[in-house]
mmCIF entry with sequence, helices, sheets and N, C-alpha, C, O atoms, coordinates in Angstrom:
data_MODEL
# 
_entry.id   MODEL 
# 
_entity.id                         1 
_entity.type                       polymer 
_entity.pdbx_number_of_molecules   1 
# 
_entity_poly.entity_id                      1 
_entity_poly.type                           'polypeptide(L)' 
_entity_poly.nstd_linkage                   no 
_entity_poly.nstd_monomer                   no 
_entity_poly.pdbx_seq_one_letter_code       MAEKEPRDMPRKLPALPRPPKLPDVRSVAGTVVTGALGLAVVVVGKLKRGR 
_entity_poly.pdbx_seq_one_letter_code_can   MAEKEPRDMPRKLPALPRPPKLPDVRSVAGTVVTGALGLAVVVVGKLKRGR 
_entity_poly.pdbx_strand_id                 A 
# 
loop_
_entity_poly_seq.entity_id 
_entity_poly_seq.num 
_entity_poly_seq.mon_id 
_entity_poly_seq.hetero 
1 1  MET n 
1 2  ALA n 
1 3  GLU n 
1 4  LYS n 
1 5  GLU n 
1 6  PRO n 
1 7  ARG n 
1 8  ASP n 
1 9  MET n 
1 10 PRO n 
1 11 ARG n 
1 12 LYS n 
1 13 LEU n 
1 14 PRO n 
1 15 ALA n 
1 16 LEU n 
1 17 PRO n 
1 18 ARG n 
1 19 PRO n 
1 20 PRO n 
1 21 LYS n 
1 22 LEU n 
1 23 PRO n 
1 24 ASP n 
1 25 VAL n 
1 26 ARG n 
1 27 SER n 
1 28 VAL n 
1 29 ALA n 
1 30 GLY n 
1 31 THR n 
1 32 VAL n 
1 33 VAL n 
1 34 THR n 
1 35 GLY n 
1 36 ALA n 
1 37 LEU n 
1 38 GLY n 
1 39 LEU n 
1 40 ALA n 
1 41 VAL n 
1 42 VAL n 
1 43 VAL n 
1 44 VAL n 
1 45 GLY n 
1 46 LYS n 
1 47 LEU n 
1 48 LYS n 
1 49 ARG n 
1 50 GLY n 
1 51 ARG n 
# 
_struct_asym.id          A 
_struct_asym.entity_id   1 
# 
loop_
_struct_conf.conf_type_id 
_struct_conf.id 
_struct_conf.pdbx_PDB_helix_id 
_struct_conf.beg_label_comp_id 
_struct_conf.beg_label_asym_id 
_struct_conf.beg_label_seq_id 
_struct_conf.pdbx_beg_PDB_ins_code 
_struct_conf.end_label_comp_id 
_struct_conf.end_label_asym_id 
_struct_conf.end_label_seq_id 
_struct_conf.pdbx_end_PDB_ins_code 
_struct_conf.beg_auth_comp_id 
_struct_conf.beg_auth_asym_id 
_struct_conf.beg_auth_seq_id 
_struct_conf.end_auth_comp_id 
_struct_conf.end_auth_asym_id 
_struct_conf.end_auth_seq_id 
_struct_conf.pdbx_PDB_helix_class 
_struct_conf.details 
_struct_conf.pdbx_PDB_helix_length 
HELX_P HELX_P1 AA1 LYS A 4  ? ALA A 15 ? LYS A 4  ALA A 15 1 ? 12 
HELX_P HELX_P2 AA2 ARG A 18 ? GLY A 50 ? ARG A 18 GLY A 50 1 ? 33 
# 
_struct_conf_type.id          HELX_P 
_struct_conf_type.criteria    ? 
_struct_conf_type.reference   ? 
# 
loop_
_atom_site.group_PDB 
_atom_site.id 
_atom_site.type_symbol 
_atom_site.label_atom_id 
_atom_site.label_alt_id 
_atom_site.label_comp_id 
_atom_site.label_asym_id 
_atom_site.label_entity_id 
_atom_site.label_seq_id 
_atom_site.pdbx_PDB_ins_code 
_atom_site.Cartn_x 
_atom_site.Cartn_y 
_atom_site.Cartn_z 
_atom_site.occupancy 
_atom_site.B_iso_or_equiv 
_atom_site.pdbx_formal_charge 
_atom_site.auth_seq_id 
_atom_site.auth_comp_id 
_atom_site.auth_asym_id 
_atom_site.auth_atom_id 
_atom_site.pdbx_PDB_model_num 
ATOM 1   N N  . MET A 1 1  ? -10.893 -29.959 -10.682 1.00 0.00 ? 1  MET A N  1 
ATOM 2   C CA . MET A 1 1  ? -11.708 -28.873 -11.231 1.00 0.00 ? 1  MET A CA 1 
ATOM 3   C C  . MET A 1 1  ? -12.816 -28.476 -10.264 1.00 0.00 ? 1  MET A C  1 
ATOM 4   O O  . MET A 1 1  ? -13.110 -27.294 -10.087 1.00 0.00 ? 1  MET A O  1 
ATOM 5   N N  . ALA A 1 2  ? -13.430 -29.493 -9.633  1.00 0.00 ? 2  ALA A N  1 
ATOM 6   C CA . ALA A 1 2  ? -14.548 -29.216 -8.727  1.00 0.00 ? 2  ALA A CA 1 
ATOM 7   C C  . ALA A 1 2  ? -14.059 -28.412 -7.523  1.00 0.00 ? 2  ALA A C  1 
ATOM 8   O O  . ALA A 1 2  ? -14.779 -27.565 -6.996  1.00 0.00 ? 2  ALA A O  1 
ATOM 9   N N  . GLU A 1 3  ? -12.816 -28.691 -7.093  1.00 0.00 ? 3  GLU A N  1 
ATOM 10  C CA . GLU A 1 3  ? -12.295 -27.974 -5.924  1.00 0.00 ? 3  GLU A CA 1 
ATOM 11  C C  . GLU A 1 3  ? -11.904 -26.535 -6.289  1.00 0.00 ? 3  GLU A C  1 
ATOM 12  O O  . GLU A 1 3  ? -12.049 -25.625 -5.474  1.00 0.00 ? 3  GLU A O  1 
ATOM 13  N N  . LYS A 1 4  ? -11.410 -26.337 -7.510  1.00 0.00 ? 4  LYS A N  1 
ATOM 14  C CA . LYS A 1 4  ? -10.985 -24.996 -7.920  1.00 0.00 ? 4  LYS A CA 1 
ATOM 15  C C  . LYS A 1 4  ? -12.186 -24.068 -8.104  1.00 0.00 ? 4  LYS A C  1 
ATOM 16  O O  . LYS A 1 4  ? -12.110 -22.885 -7.772  1.00 0.00 ? 4  LYS A O  1 
ATOM 17  N N  . GLU A 1 5  ? -13.284 -24.590 -8.627  1.00 0.00 ? 5  GLU A N  1 
ATOM 18  C CA . GLU A 1 5  ? -14.457 -23.741 -8.882  1.00 0.00 ? 5  GLU A CA 1 
ATOM 19  C C  . GLU A 1 5  ? -14.993 -23.099 -7.598  1.00 0.00 ? 5  GLU A C  1 
ATOM 20  O O  . GLU A 1 5  ? -15.182 -21.883 -7.567  1.00 0.00 ? 5  GLU A O  1 
ATOM 21  N N  . PRO A 1 6  ? -15.245 -23.886 -6.527  1.00 0.00 ? 6  PRO A N  1 
ATOM 22  C CA . PRO A 1 6  ? -15.765 -23.274 -5.288  1.00 0.00 ? 6  PRO A CA 1 
ATOM 23  C C  . PRO A 1 6  ? -14.794 -22.236 -4.730  1.00 0.00 ? 6  PRO A C  1 
ATOM 24  O O  . PRO A 1 6  ? -15.211 -21.222 -4.170  1.00 0.00 ? 6  PRO A O  1 
ATOM 25  N N  . ARG A 1 7  ? -13.497 -22.498 -4.886  1.00 0.00 ? 7  ARG A N  1 
ATOM 26  C CA . ARG A 1 7  ? -12.516 -21.542 -4.355  1.00 0.00 ? 7  ARG A CA 1 
ATOM 27  C C  . ARG A 1 7  ? -12.532 -20.248 -5.168  1.00 0.00 ? 7  ARG A C  1 
ATOM 28  O O  . ARG A 1 7  ? -12.414 -19.155 -4.613  1.00 0.00 ? 7  ARG A O  1 
ATOM 29  N N  . ASP A 1 8  ? -12.679 -20.381 -6.485  1.00 0.00 ? 8  ASP A N  1 
ATOM 30  C CA . ASP A 1 8  ? -12.713 -19.191 -7.343  1.00 0.00 ? 8  ASP A CA 1 
ATOM 31  C C  . ASP A 1 8  ? -13.998 -18.387 -7.117  1.00 0.00 ? 8  ASP A C  1 
ATOM 32  O O  . ASP A 1 8  ? -13.977 -17.156 -7.136  1.00 0.00 ? 8  ASP A O  1 
ATOM 33  N N  . MET A 1 9  ? -15.102 -19.083 -6.908  1.00 0.00 ? 9  MET A N  1 
ATOM 34  C CA . MET A 1 9  ? -16.389 -18.398 -6.740  1.00 0.00 ? 9  MET A CA 1 
ATOM 35  C C  . MET A 1 9  ? -16.363 -17.445 -5.547  1.00 0.00 ? 9  MET A C  1 
ATOM 36  O O  . MET A 1 9  ? -16.726 -16.279 -5.703  1.00 0.00 ? 9  MET A O  1 
ATOM 37  N N  . PRO A 1 10 ? -15.939 -17.906 -4.337  1.00 0.00 ? 10 PRO A N  1 
ATOM 38  C CA . PRO A 1 10 ? -15.930 -16.992 -3.181  1.00 0.00 ? 10 PRO A CA 1 
ATOM 39  C C  . PRO A 1 10 ? -15.057 -15.763 -3.453  1.00 0.00 ? 10 PRO A C  1 
ATOM 40  O O  . PRO A 1 10 ? -15.337 -14.668 -2.965  1.00 0.00 ? 10 PRO A O  1 
ATOM 41  N N  . ARG A 1 11 ? -14.003 -15.960 -4.233  1.00 0.00 ? 11 ARG A N  1 
ATOM 42  C CA . ARG A 1 11 ? -13.127 -14.822 -4.534  1.00 0.00 ? 11 ARG A CA 1 
ATOM 43  C C  . ARG A 1 11 ? -13.827 -13.839 -5.460  1.00 0.00 ? 11 ARG A C  1 
ATOM 44  O O  . ARG A 1 11 ? -13.715 -12.626 -5.288  1.00 0.00 ? 11 ARG A O  1 
ATOM 45  N N  . LYS A 1 12 ? -14.549 -14.366 -6.441  1.00 0.00 ? 12 LYS A N  1 
ATOM 46  C CA . LYS A 1 12 ? -15.234 -13.496 -7.404  1.00 0.00 ? 12 LYS A CA 1 
ATOM 47  C C  . LYS A 1 12 ? -16.414 -12.771 -6.742  1.00 0.00 ? 12 LYS A C  1 
ATOM 48  O O  . LYS A 1 12 ? -16.640 -11.589 -7.000  1.00 0.00 ? 12 LYS A O  1 
ATOM 49  N N  . LEU A 1 13 ? -17.161 -13.476 -5.896  1.00 0.00 ? 13 LEU A N  1 
ATOM 50  C CA . LEU A 1 13 ? -18.356 -12.870 -5.292  1.00 0.00 ? 13 LEU A CA 1 
ATOM 51  C C  . LEU A 1 13 ? -17.990 -11.650 -4.438  1.00 0.00 ? 13 LEU A C  1 
ATOM 52  O O  . LEU A 1 13 ? -18.548 -10.575 -4.658  1.00 0.00 ? 13 LEU A O  1 
ATOM 53  N N  . PRO A 1 14 ? -17.069 -11.779 -3.470  1.00 0.00 ? 14 PRO A N  1 
ATOM 54  C CA . PRO A 1 14 ? -16.729 -10.609 -2.646  1.00 0.00 ? 14 PRO A CA 1 
ATOM 55  C C  . PRO A 1 14 ? -16.000 -9.539  -3.454  1.00 0.00 ? 14 PRO A C  1 
ATOM 56  O O  . PRO A 1 14 ? -16.053 -8.357  -3.114  1.00 0.00 ? 14 PRO A O  1 
ATOM 57  N N  . ALA A 1 15 ? -15.324 -9.951  -4.518  1.00 0.00 ? 15 ALA A N  1 
ATOM 58  C CA . ALA A 1 15 ? -14.560 -8.984  -5.316  1.00 0.00 ? 15 ALA A CA 1 
ATOM 59  C C  . ALA A 1 15 ? -15.509 -8.131  -6.169  1.00 0.00 ? 15 ALA A C  1 
ATOM 60  O O  . ALA A 1 15 ? -15.235 -6.957  -6.417  1.00 0.00 ? 15 ALA A O  1 
ATOM 61  N N  . LEU A 1 16 ? -16.627 -8.725  -6.617  1.00 0.00 ? 16 LEU A N  1 
ATOM 62  C CA . LEU A 1 16 ? -17.559 -7.987  -7.487  1.00 0.00 ? 16 LEU A CA 1 
ATOM 63  C C  . LEU A 1 16 ? -18.211 -6.805  -6.762  1.00 0.00 ? 16 LEU A C  1 
ATOM 64  O O  . LEU A 1 16 ? -18.195 -5.693  -7.289  1.00 0.00 ? 16 LEU A O  1 
ATOM 65  N N  . PRO A 1 17 ? -18.786 -7.010  -5.566  1.00 0.00 ? 17 PRO A N  1 
ATOM 66  C CA . PRO A 1 17 ? -19.473 -5.893  -4.893  1.00 0.00 ? 17 PRO A CA 1 
ATOM 67  C C  . PRO A 1 17 ? -18.516 -4.756  -4.532  1.00 0.00 ? 17 PRO A C  1 
ATOM 68  O O  . PRO A 1 17 ? -18.922 -3.594  -4.525  1.00 0.00 ? 17 PRO A O  1 
ATOM 69  N N  . ARG A 1 18 ? -17.269 -5.068  -4.234  1.00 0.00 ? 18 ARG A N  1 
ATOM 70  C CA . ARG A 1 18 ? -16.348 -4.016  -3.785  1.00 0.00 ? 18 ARG A CA 1 
ATOM 71  C C  . ARG A 1 18 ? -15.900 -3.084  -4.921  1.00 0.00 ? 18 ARG A C  1 
ATOM 72  O O  . ARG A 1 18 ? -16.050 -1.869  -4.793  1.00 0.00 ? 18 ARG A O  1 
ATOM 73  N N  . PRO A 1 19 ? -15.354 -3.614  -6.030  1.00 0.00 ? 19 PRO A N  1 
ATOM 74  C CA . PRO A 1 19 ? -14.878 -2.714  -7.101  1.00 0.00 ? 19 PRO A CA 1 
ATOM 75  C C  . PRO A 1 19 ? -15.950 -1.774  -7.637  1.00 0.00 ? 19 PRO A C  1 
ATOM 76  O O  . PRO A 1 19 ? -15.668 -0.589  -7.815  1.00 0.00 ? 19 PRO A O  1 
ATOM 77  N N  . PRO A 1 20 ? -17.189 -2.255  -7.906  1.00 0.00 ? 20 PRO A N  1 
ATOM 78  C CA . PRO A 1 20 ? -18.222 -1.352  -8.435  1.00 0.00 ? 20 PRO A CA 1 
ATOM 79  C C  . PRO A 1 20 ? -18.455 -0.154  -7.520  1.00 0.00 ? 20 PRO A C  1 
ATOM 80  O O  . PRO A 1 20 ? -18.726 0.946   -8.004  1.00 0.00 ? 20 PRO A O  1 
ATOM 81  N N  . LYS A 1 21 ? -18.353 -0.351  -6.205  1.00 0.00 ? 21 LYS A N  1 
ATOM 82  C CA . LYS A 1 21 ? -18.614 0.760   -5.279  1.00 0.00 ? 21 LYS A CA 1 
ATOM 83  C C  . LYS A 1 21 ? -17.517 1.819   -5.403  1.00 0.00 ? 21 LYS A C  1 
ATOM 84  O O  . LYS A 1 21 ? -17.803 3.016   -5.375  1.00 0.00 ? 21 LYS A O  1 
ATOM 85  N N  . LEU A 1 22 ? -16.266 1.384   -5.540  1.00 0.00 ? 22 LEU A N  1 
ATOM 86  C CA . LEU A 1 22 ? -15.163 2.342   -5.624  1.00 0.00 ? 22 LEU A CA 1 
ATOM 87  C C  . LEU A 1 22 ? -15.285 3.214   -6.876  1.00 0.00 ? 22 LEU A C  1 
ATOM 88  O O  . LEU A 1 22 ? -15.240 4.439   -6.766  1.00 0.00 ? 22 LEU A O  1 
ATOM 89  N N  . PRO A 1 23 ? -15.438 2.610   -8.076  1.00 0.00 ? 23 PRO A N  1 
ATOM 90  C CA . PRO A 1 23 ? -15.588 3.427   -9.287  1.00 0.00 ? 23 PRO A CA 1 
ATOM 91  C C  . PRO A 1 23 ? -16.799 4.350   -9.200  1.00 0.00 ? 23 PRO A C  1 
ATOM 92  O O  . PRO A 1 23 ? -16.741 5.494   -9.650  1.00 0.00 ? 23 PRO A O  1 
ATOM 93  N N  . ASP A 1 24 ? -17.907 3.854   -8.615  1.00 0.00 ? 24 ASP A N  1 
ATOM 94  C CA . ASP A 1 24 ? -19.115 4.689   -8.512  1.00 0.00 ? 24 ASP A CA 1 
ATOM 95  C C  . ASP A 1 24 ? -18.813 5.917   -7.655  1.00 0.00 ? 24 ASP A C  1 
ATOM 96  O O  . ASP A 1 24 ? -19.130 7.043   -8.038  1.00 0.00 ? 24 ASP A O  1 
ATOM 97  N N  . VAL A 1 25 ? -18.194 5.689   -6.485  1.00 0.00 ? 25 VAL A N  1 
ATOM 98  C CA . VAL A 1 25 ? -17.886 6.816   -5.593  1.00 0.00 ? 25 VAL A CA 1 
ATOM 99  C C  . VAL A 1 25 ? -16.921 7.770   -6.287  1.00 0.00 ? 25 VAL A C  1 
ATOM 100 O O  . VAL A 1 25 ? -17.079 8.990   -6.229  1.00 0.00 ? 25 VAL A O  1 
ATOM 101 N N  . ARG A 1 26 ? -15.914 7.189   -6.946  1.00 0.00 ? 26 ARG A N  1 
ATOM 102 C CA . ARG A 1 26 ? -14.924 8.045   -7.613  1.00 0.00 ? 26 ARG A CA 1 
ATOM 103 C C  . ARG A 1 26 ? -15.556 8.807   -8.767  1.00 0.00 ? 26 ARG A C  1 
ATOM 104 O O  . ARG A 1 26 ? -15.314 10.001  -8.944  1.00 0.00 ? 26 ARG A O  1 
ATOM 105 N N  . SER A 1 27 ? -16.373 8.099   -9.555  1.00 0.00 ? 27 SER A N  1 
ATOM 106 C CA . SER A 1 27 ? -17.010 8.744   -10.710 1.00 0.00 ? 27 SER A CA 1 
ATOM 107 C C  . SER A 1 27 ? -17.950 9.852   -10.233 1.00 0.00 ? 27 SER A C  1 
ATOM 108 O O  . SER A 1 27 ? -17.969 10.945  -10.799 1.00 0.00 ? 27 SER A O  1 
ATOM 109 N N  . VAL A 1 28 ? -18.729 9.562   -9.188  1.00 0.00 ? 28 VAL A N  1 
ATOM 110 C CA . VAL A 1 28 ? -19.665 10.566  -8.659  1.00 0.00 ? 28 VAL A CA 1 
ATOM 111 C C  . VAL A 1 28 ? -18.884 11.758  -8.123  1.00 0.00 ? 28 VAL A C  1 
ATOM 112 O O  . VAL A 1 28 ? -19.227 12.908  -8.400  1.00 0.00 ? 28 VAL A O  1 
ATOM 113 N N  . ALA A 1 29 ? -17.836 11.484  -7.359  1.00 0.00 ? 29 ALA A N  1 
ATOM 114 C CA . ALA A 1 29 ? -17.018 12.571  -6.807  1.00 0.00 ? 29 ALA A CA 1 
ATOM 115 C C  . ALA A 1 29 ? -16.377 13.350  -7.952  1.00 0.00 ? 29 ALA A C  1 
ATOM 116 O O  . ALA A 1 29 ? -16.291 14.577  -7.909  1.00 0.00 ? 29 ALA A O  1 
ATOM 117 N N  . GLY A 1 30 ? -15.928 12.627  -8.975  1.00 0.00 ? 30 GLY A N  1 
ATOM 118 C CA . GLY A 1 30 ? -15.293 13.283  -10.121 1.00 0.00 ? 30 GLY A CA 1 
ATOM 119 C C  . GLY A 1 30 ? -16.270 14.201  -10.830 1.00 0.00 ? 30 GLY A C  1 
ATOM 120 O O  . GLY A 1 30 ? -15.935 15.337  -11.168 1.00 0.00 ? 30 GLY A O  1 
ATOM 121 N N  . THR A 1 31 ? -17.485 13.705  -11.055 1.00 0.00 ? 31 THR A N  1 
ATOM 122 C CA . THR A 1 31 ? -18.498 14.516  -11.746 1.00 0.00 ? 31 THR A CA 1 
ATOM 123 C C  . THR A 1 31 ? -18.854 15.738  -10.897 1.00 0.00 ? 31 THR A C  1 
ATOM 124 O O  . THR A 1 31 ? -19.027 16.840  -11.417 1.00 0.00 ? 31 THR A O  1 
ATOM 125 N N  . VAL A 1 32 ? -18.960 15.526  -9.588  1.00 0.00 ? 32 VAL A N  1 
ATOM 126 C CA . VAL A 1 32 ? -19.308 16.649  -8.695  1.00 0.00 ? 32 VAL A CA 1 
ATOM 127 C C  . VAL A 1 32 ? -18.192 17.686  -8.712  1.00 0.00 ? 32 VAL A C  1 
ATOM 128 O O  . VAL A 1 32 ? -18.446 18.887  -8.802  1.00 0.00 ? 32 VAL A O  1 
ATOM 129 N N  . VAL A 1 33 ? -16.948 17.204  -8.623  1.00 0.00 ? 33 VAL A N  1 
ATOM 130 C CA . VAL A 1 33 ? -15.802 18.133  -8.616  1.00 0.00 ? 33 VAL A CA 1 
ATOM 131 C C  . VAL A 1 33 ? -15.725 18.877  -9.944  1.00 0.00 ? 33 VAL A C  1 
ATOM 132 O O  . VAL A 1 33 ? -15.576 20.098  -9.972  1.00 0.00 ? 33 VAL A O  1 
ATOM 133 N N  . THR A 1 34 ? -15.829 18.131  -11.047 1.00 0.00 ? 34 THR A N  1 
ATOM 134 C CA . THR A 1 34 ? -15.751 18.773  -12.370 1.00 0.00 ? 34 THR A CA 1 
ATOM 135 C C  . THR A 1 34 ? -16.911 19.756  -12.541 1.00 0.00 ? 34 THR A C  1 
ATOM 136 O O  . THR A 1 34 ? -16.733 20.852  -13.073 1.00 0.00 ? 34 THR A O  1 
ATOM 137 N N  . GLY A 1 35 ? -18.093 19.356  -12.087 1.00 0.00 ? 35 GLY A N  1 
ATOM 138 C CA . GLY A 1 35 ? -19.265 20.234  -12.191 1.00 0.00 ? 35 GLY A CA 1 
ATOM 139 C C  . GLY A 1 35 ? -19.055 21.495  -11.367 1.00 0.00 ? 35 GLY A C  1 
ATOM 140 O O  . GLY A 1 35 ? -19.352 22.600  -11.824 1.00 0.00 ? 35 GLY A O  1 
ATOM 141 N N  . ALA A 1 36 ? -18.542 21.328  -10.150 1.00 0.00 ? 36 ALA A N  1 
ATOM 142 C CA . ALA A 1 36 ? -18.310 22.480  -9.275  1.00 0.00 ? 36 ALA A CA 1 
ATOM 143 C C  . ALA A 1 36 ? -17.261 23.397  -9.904  1.00 0.00 ? 36 ALA A C  1 
ATOM 144 O O  . ALA A 1 36 ? -17.415 24.618  -9.903  1.00 0.00 ? 36 ALA A O  1 
ATOM 145 N N  . LEU A 1 37 ? -16.195 22.802  -10.439 1.00 0.00 ? 37 LEU A N  1 
ATOM 146 C CA . LEU A 1 37 ? -15.145 23.615  -11.073 1.00 0.00 ? 37 LEU A CA 1 
ATOM 147 C C  . LEU A 1 37 ? -15.725 24.350  -12.277 1.00 0.00 ? 37 LEU A C  1 
ATOM 148 O O  . LEU A 1 37 ? -15.450 25.532  -12.485 1.00 0.00 ? 37 LEU A O  1 
ATOM 149 N N  . GLY A 1 38 ? -16.533 23.637  -13.071 1.00 0.00 ? 38 GLY A N  1 
ATOM 150 C CA . GLY A 1 38 ? -17.146 24.261  -14.247 1.00 0.00 ? 38 GLY A CA 1 
ATOM 151 C C  . GLY A 1 38 ? -18.013 25.442  -13.840 1.00 0.00 ? 38 GLY A C  1 
ATOM 152 O O  . GLY A 1 38 ? -17.932 26.517  -14.433 1.00 0.00 ? 38 GLY A O  1 
ATOM 153 N N  . LEU A 1 39 ? -18.844 25.235  -12.823 1.00 0.00 ? 39 LEU A N  1 
ATOM 154 C CA . LEU A 1 39 ? -19.722 26.319  -12.359 1.00 0.00 ? 39 LEU A CA 1 
ATOM 155 C C  . LEU A 1 39 ? -18.880 27.472  -11.821 1.00 0.00 ? 39 LEU A C  1 
ATOM 156 O O  . LEU A 1 39 ? -19.178 28.637  -12.084 1.00 0.00 ? 39 LEU A O  1 
ATOM 157 N N  . ALA A 1 40 ? -17.834 27.150  -11.071 1.00 0.00 ? 40 ALA A N  1 
ATOM 158 C CA . ALA A 1 40 ? -16.972 28.195  -10.497 1.00 0.00 ? 40 ALA A CA 1 
ATOM 159 C C  . ALA A 1 40 ? -16.333 29.004  -11.624 1.00 0.00 ? 40 ALA A C  1 
ATOM 160 O O  . ALA A 1 40 ? -16.275 30.232  -11.562 1.00 0.00 ? 40 ALA A O  1 
ATOM 161 N N  . VAL A 1 41 ? -15.854 28.301  -12.656 1.00 0.00 ? 41 VAL A N  1 
ATOM 162 C CA . VAL A 1 41 ? -15.214 29.003  -13.785 1.00 0.00 ? 41 VAL A CA 1 
ATOM 163 C C  . VAL A 1 41 ? -16.224 29.917  -14.468 1.00 0.00 ? 41 VAL A C  1 
ATOM 164 O O  . VAL A 1 41 ? -15.902 31.053  -14.816 1.00 0.00 ? 41 VAL A O  1 
ATOM 165 N N  . VAL A 1 42 ? -17.445 29.421  -14.661 1.00 0.00 ? 42 VAL A N  1 
ATOM 166 C CA . VAL A 1 42 ? -18.484 30.230  -15.318 1.00 0.00 ? 42 VAL A CA 1 
ATOM 167 C C  . VAL A 1 42 ? -18.823 31.447  -14.457 1.00 0.00 ? 42 VAL A C  1 
ATOM 168 O O  . VAL A 1 42 ? -18.922 32.565  -14.962 1.00 0.00 ? 42 VAL A O  1 
ATOM 169 N N  . VAL A 1 43 ? -19.000 31.221  -13.153 1.00 0.00 ? 43 VAL A N  1 
ATOM 170 C CA . VAL A 1 43 ? -19.346 32.331  -12.247 1.00 0.00 ? 43 VAL A CA 1 
ATOM 171 C C  . VAL A 1 43 ? -18.219 33.359  -12.222 1.00 0.00 ? 43 VAL A C  1 
ATOM 172 O O  . VAL A 1 43 ? -18.456 34.562  -12.336 1.00 0.00 ? 43 VAL A O  1 
ATOM 173 N N  . VAL A 1 44 ? -16.985 32.866  -12.071 1.00 0.00 ? 44 VAL A N  1 
ATOM 174 C CA . VAL A 1 44 ? -15.836 33.787  -12.034 1.00 0.00 ? 44 VAL A CA 1 
ATOM 175 C C  . VAL A 1 44 ? -15.740 34.544  -13.359 1.00 0.00 ? 44 VAL A C  1 
ATOM 176 O O  . VAL A 1 44 ? -15.484 35.748  -13.379 1.00 0.00 ? 44 VAL A O  1 
ATOM 177 N N  . GLY A 1 45 ? -15.947 33.824  -14.467 1.00 0.00 ? 45 GLY A N  1 
ATOM 178 C CA . GLY A 1 45 ? -15.885 34.470  -15.783 1.00 0.00 ? 45 GLY A CA 1 
ATOM 179 C C  . GLY A 1 45 ? -16.933 35.559  -15.895 1.00 0.00 ? 45 GLY A C  1 
ATOM 180 O O  . GLY A 1 45 ? -16.648 36.644  -16.402 1.00 0.00 ? 45 GLY A O  1 
ATOM 181 N N  . LYS A 1 46 ? -18.145 35.283  -15.429 1.00 0.00 ? 46 LYS A N  1 
ATOM 182 C CA . LYS A 1 46 ? -19.220 36.287  -15.495 1.00 0.00 ? 46 LYS A CA 1 
ATOM 183 C C  . LYS A 1 46 ? -18.879 37.477  -14.606 1.00 0.00 ? 46 LYS A C  1 
ATOM 184 O O  . LYS A 1 46 ? -19.084 38.626  -14.998 1.00 0.00 ? 46 LYS A O  1 
ATOM 185 N N  . LEU A 1 47 ? -18.356 37.206  -13.405 1.00 0.00 ? 47 LEU A N  1 
ATOM 186 C CA . LEU A 1 47 ? -18.009 38.298  -12.489 1.00 0.00 ? 47 LEU A CA 1 
ATOM 187 C C  . LEU A 1 47 ? -16.919 39.171  -13.112 1.00 0.00 ? 47 LEU A C  1 
ATOM 188 O O  . LEU A 1 47 ? -17.004 40.399  -13.072 1.00 0.00 ? 47 LEU A O  1 
ATOM 189 N N  . LYS A 1 48 ? -15.898 38.536  -13.688 1.00 0.00 ? 48 LYS A N  1 
ATOM 190 C CA . LYS A 1 48 ? -14.800 39.300  -14.296 1.00 0.00 ? 48 LYS A CA 1 
ATOM 191 C C  . LYS A 1 48 ? -15.317 40.107  -15.480 1.00 0.00 ? 48 LYS A C  1 
ATOM 192 O O  . LYS A 1 48 ? -14.949 41.268  -15.659 1.00 0.00 ? 48 LYS A O  1 
ATOM 193 N N  . ARG A 1 49 ? -16.179 39.481  -16.291 1.00 0.00 ? 49 ARG A N  1 
ATOM 194 C CA . ARG A 1 49 ? -16.717 40.188  -17.461 1.00 0.00 ? 49 ARG A CA 1 
ATOM 195 C C  . ARG A 1 49 ? -17.625 41.334  -17.009 1.00 0.00 ? 49 ARG A C  1 
ATOM 196 O O  . ARG A 1 49 ? -17.608 42.416  -17.596 1.00 0.00 ? 49 ARG A O  1 
ATOM 197 N N  . GLY A 1 50 ? -18.419 41.088  -15.961 1.00 0.00 ? 50 GLY A N  1 
ATOM 198 C CA . GLY A 1 50 ? -19.339 42.114  -15.457 1.00 0.00 ? 50 GLY A CA 1 
ATOM 199 C C  . GLY A 1 50 ? -18.563 43.294  -14.913 1.00 0.00 ? 50 GLY A C  1 
ATOM 200 O O  . GLY A 1 50 ? -18.946 44.445  -15.122 1.00 0.00 ? 50 GLY A O  1 
ATOM 201 N N  . ARG A 1 51 ? -17.474 43.016  -14.216 1.00 0.00 ? 51 ARG A N  1 
ATOM 202 C CA . ARG A 1 51 ? -16.678 44.092  -13.638 1.00 0.00 ? 51 ARG A CA 1 
ATOM 203 C C  . ARG A 1 51 ? -15.883 44.804  -14.730 1.00 0.00 ? 51 ARG A C  1 
ATOM 204 O O  . ARG A 1 51 ? -15.146 45.747  -14.442 1.00 0.00 ? 51 ARG A O  1 
# 
């Protein structure tokens, strides 16, 4: 048990910092893309309605 714990810990430690960064980047990029698309749709809608 004592040998398995140290081996599991190094795996968990490097694994924790990496996954959070990926979801954060993806979530931020997703929000930016969705926000940009939303704004584009609103702008295009206003332009079409105005014309």
